[in-house]
DSSP file (Angstrom, degrees, kcal/mol; ACC not computed):
  #  RESIDUE AA STRUCTURE BP1 BP2  ACC     N-H-->O    O-->H-N    N-H-->O    O-->H-N    TCO  KAPPA ALPHA  PHI   PSI    X-CA   Y-CA   Z-CA
    1    1 A M              0   0    0      0, 0.0     2,-0.2     0, 0.0     0, 0.0   0.000 360.0 360.0 360.0 134.9    3.6  -14.0  -32.9
    2    2 A K        -     0   0    0      1,-0.1     2,-0.6     0, 0.0     0, 0.0  -0.495 360.0-129.8 -79.5 146.1    4.1  -11.4  -35.6
    3    3 A I        -     0   0    0     -2,-0.2     2,-0.2     1,-0.0    -1,-0.1  -0.845  25.9-123.7 -97.3 127.2    7.4  -10.6  -37.1
    4    4 A K        -     0   0    0     -2,-0.6     2,-0.3     1,-0.1    -1,-0.0  -0.440  20.7-136.4 -70.2 137.2    8.2   -7.0  -37.1
    5    5 A E        -     0   0    0     -2,-0.2     2,-0.2     1,-0.1    -1,-0.1  -0.673  28.4 -98.6 -90.1 151.7    9.1   -5.4  -40.4
    6    6 A K        -     0   0    0     -2,-0.3     2,-0.2     1,-0.1    -1,-0.1  -0.515  42.4-121.6 -71.1 135.1   12.0   -3.0  -40.8
    7    7 A K        -     0   0    0     -2,-0.2     3,-0.2     1,-0.1    -1,-0.1  -0.492  15.2-160.3 -77.6 137.3   10.7    0.6  -40.7
    8    8 A D  S    S+     0   0    0      1,-0.3     2,-0.4    -2,-0.2    -1,-0.1   0.820  86.4  24.5 -79.7 -35.0   11.4    2.8  -43.7
    9    9 A F        -     0   0    0      4,-0.0     2,-0.8     5,-0.0    -1,-0.3  -0.991  68.3-156.9-135.3 123.9   10.8    5.9  -41.6
   10   10 A D     >  -     0   0    0     -2,-0.4     4,-2.3    -3,-0.2     5,-0.2  -0.859   5.8-170.9-106.2 101.3   11.2    6.2  -37.8
   11   11 A A  H  > S+     0   0    0     -2,-0.8     4,-2.7     1,-0.2     5,-0.2   0.862  83.9  52.2 -60.5 -43.0    9.1    9.1  -36.7
   12   12 A V  H  > S+     0   0    0      2,-0.2     4,-2.2     1,-0.2    -1,-0.2   0.923 111.0  47.3 -61.1 -48.0   10.4    9.0  -33.1
   13   13 A K  H  > S+     0   0    0      1,-0.2     4,-2.3     2,-0.2    -2,-0.2   0.902 112.6  50.1 -60.7 -43.4   14.0    9.1  -34.2
   14   14 A Y  H  X S+     0   0    0     -4,-2.3     4,-2.4     2,-0.2    -2,-0.2   0.914 110.2  49.6 -60.9 -45.0   13.2   12.0  -36.7
   15   15 A A  H  X S+     0   0    0     -4,-2.7     4,-2.4     1,-0.2    -2,-0.2   0.909 110.9  49.6 -65.7 -41.1   11.4   14.0  -34.0
   16   16 A R  H  X S+     0   0    0     -4,-2.2     4,-2.5     2,-0.2    -1,-0.2   0.910 110.0  50.9 -63.8 -40.4   14.3   13.6  -31.6
   17   17 A E  H  X S+     0   0    0     -4,-2.3     4,-2.4     1,-0.2    -2,-0.2   0.925 111.9  47.7 -62.3 -41.8   16.8   14.7  -34.3
   18   18 A Q  H  X S+     0   0    0     -4,-2.4     4,-2.6     2,-0.2     5,-0.2   0.885 111.2  50.4 -68.1 -36.9   14.8   17.8  -35.0
   19   19 A K  H  X S+     0   0    0     -4,-2.4     4,-2.2     2,-0.2    -1,-0.2   0.914 112.1  46.9 -59.9 -46.0   14.5   18.6  -31.4
   20   20 A D  H  X S+     0   0    0     -4,-2.5     4,-2.3     2,-0.2    -2,-0.2   0.889 112.6  50.6 -64.5 -41.9   18.2   18.3  -30.8
   21   21 A R  H  X S+     0   0    0     -4,-2.4     4,-1.9     1,-0.2    -2,-0.2   0.938 113.8  43.7 -65.4 -46.2   18.9   20.4  -34.0
   22   22 A L  H  X S+     0   0    0     -4,-2.6     4,-3.2     2,-0.2     5,-0.2   0.873 110.6  55.3 -65.8 -35.3   16.6   23.2  -33.0
   23   23 A S  H  X S+     0   0    0     -4,-2.2     4,-1.8    -5,-0.2    -1,-0.2   0.941 110.0  46.3 -63.2 -44.2   17.9   23.1  -29.4
   24   24 A A  H  < S+     0   0    0     -4,-2.3     4,-0.4     2,-0.2    -1,-0.2   0.898 115.7  46.8 -65.1 -39.3   21.4   23.6  -30.6
   25   25 A L  H >< S+     0   0    0     -4,-1.9     3,-1.1     1,-0.2    -2,-0.2   0.936 114.5  45.0 -67.1 -47.4   20.3   26.4  -32.9
   26   26 A F  H >< S+     0   0    0     -4,-3.2     3,-1.7     1,-0.2    -1,-0.2   0.735  97.8  71.9 -73.4 -23.3   18.2   28.2  -30.4
   27   27 A S  T 3< S+     0   0    0     -4,-1.8    -1,-0.2     1,-0.3    -2,-0.2   0.675 100.3  47.3 -67.7 -14.5   20.8   28.0  -27.6
   28   28 A E  T <  S+     0   0    0     -3,-1.1     2,-0.3    -4,-0.4    -1,-0.3   0.356 103.7  80.4-101.9   2.7   22.9   30.6  -29.4
   29   29 A M  S <  S-     0   0    0     -3,-1.7     2,-0.1    -4,-0.1    -3,-0.0  -0.754  74.4-124.0-113.5 155.3   20.0   33.0  -30.1
   30   30 A T     >  -     0   0    0     -2,-0.3     4,-2.4     1,-0.1     5,-0.1  -0.417  39.1 -99.7 -83.1 171.9   18.2   35.6  -28.0
   31   31 A K  H  > S+     0   0    0      1,-0.2     4,-2.4     2,-0.2     5,-0.2   0.896 125.0  50.3 -58.4 -41.0   14.4   35.4  -27.4
   32   32 A E  H  > S+     0   0    0      1,-0.2     4,-2.4     2,-0.2    -1,-0.2   0.900 110.0  50.4 -67.3 -39.8   13.8   38.1  -30.1
   33   33 A E  H  > S+     0   0    0      2,-0.2     4,-2.4     1,-0.2    -1,-0.2   0.888 109.6  51.3 -67.7 -39.0   16.0   36.1  -32.6
   34   34 A I  H  X S+     0   0    0     -4,-2.4     4,-2.4     2,-0.2    -2,-0.2   0.953 110.9  47.1 -61.8 -48.9   14.1   32.9  -31.9
   35   35 A L  H  X S+     0   0    0     -4,-2.4     4,-2.1     1,-0.2    -2,-0.2   0.898 112.5  49.6 -61.9 -40.0   10.8   34.6  -32.5
   36   36 A E  H  X S+     0   0    0     -4,-2.4     4,-2.4     2,-0.2    -1,-0.2   0.907 110.7  50.5 -65.6 -40.5   12.0   36.2  -35.7
   37   37 A Y  H  X S+     0   0    0     -4,-2.4     4,-2.6     1,-0.2     5,-0.2   0.927 111.8  47.7 -61.1 -46.2   13.3   32.8  -36.9
   38   38 A L  H  X S+     0   0    0     -4,-2.4     4,-1.8     1,-0.2    -1,-0.2   0.864 112.5  48.8 -69.5 -34.5   10.0   31.1  -36.2
   39   39 A K  H  X S+     0   0    0     -4,-2.1     4,-2.1    -5,-0.2    -1,-0.2   0.915 111.7  49.8 -65.5 -44.1    8.0   33.9  -37.9
   40   40 A R  H  X S+     0   0    0     -4,-2.4     4,-2.1     1,-0.2    -2,-0.2   0.890 111.1  48.1 -65.4 -40.6   10.2   33.7  -41.0
   41   41 A K  H  X S+     0   0    0     -4,-2.6     4,-1.9     2,-0.2    -1,-0.2   0.883 109.0  54.7 -63.4 -37.8   10.0   30.0  -41.2
   42   42 A S  H  <>S+     0   0    0     -4,-1.8     5,-2.4    -5,-0.2     4,-0.4   0.916 110.5  44.9 -61.6 -44.9    6.2   30.1  -40.9
   43   43 A V  H ><5S+     0   0    0     -4,-2.1     3,-1.0     1,-0.2    -1,-0.2   0.887 110.0  55.6 -69.8 -36.4    5.9   32.6  -43.8
   44   44 A E  H 3<5S+     0   0    0     -4,-2.1    -1,-0.2     1,-0.3    -2,-0.2   0.868 108.8  48.4 -62.2 -34.8    8.4   30.5  -45.9
   45   45 A R  T 3<5S-     0   0    0     -4,-1.9    -1,-0.3    -5,-0.1    -2,-0.2   0.516 116.2-116.0 -86.9  -4.1    6.2   27.5  -45.5
   46   46 A G  T < 5 +     0   0    0     -3,-1.0     2,-0.3    -4,-0.4    -3,-0.2   0.668  59.7 153.6  83.3  18.6    3.1   29.4  -46.4
   47   47 A R      < -     0   0    0     -5,-2.4     2,-0.4    -6,-0.2    -1,-0.3  -0.607  23.9-164.1 -84.3 142.0    1.4   29.1  -43.0
   48   48 A V        -     0   0    0     -2,-0.3    -5,-0.0     2,-0.0     0, 0.0  -0.939  28.8-101.7-124.7 147.9   -1.2   31.8  -42.1
   49   49 A K    >   -     0   0    0     -2,-0.4     3,-1.5     1,-0.1     0, 0.0  -0.367  35.8-118.8 -61.0 142.9   -2.6   32.6  -38.6
   50   50 A P  T 3  S+     0   0    0      0, 0.0    -1,-0.1     0, 0.0    -2,-0.0   0.828 111.0  49.3 -60.1 -32.5   -6.1   31.1  -38.3
   51   51 A G  T 3         0   0    0      1,-0.2    -2,-0.1     0, 0.0     0, 0.0   0.483 360.0 360.0 -85.0  -0.8   -7.7   34.6  -37.8
   52   52 A A    <         0   0    0     -3,-1.5    -1,-0.2     0, 0.0    -3,-0.1   0.534 360.0 360.0 -86.4 360.0   -6.0   36.3  -40.7
């Protein structure tokens, strides 16, 4: 039987934390504010639409 090593990074835990953080943030925003937030973050990260 293999002995499990301690994880340095837990992807599932991180994803859940991010989901909870965004859920709390978006619960206070309107649909238009959410869309603007996502567009702004996309531009900040340098992502471009595939057809652009």
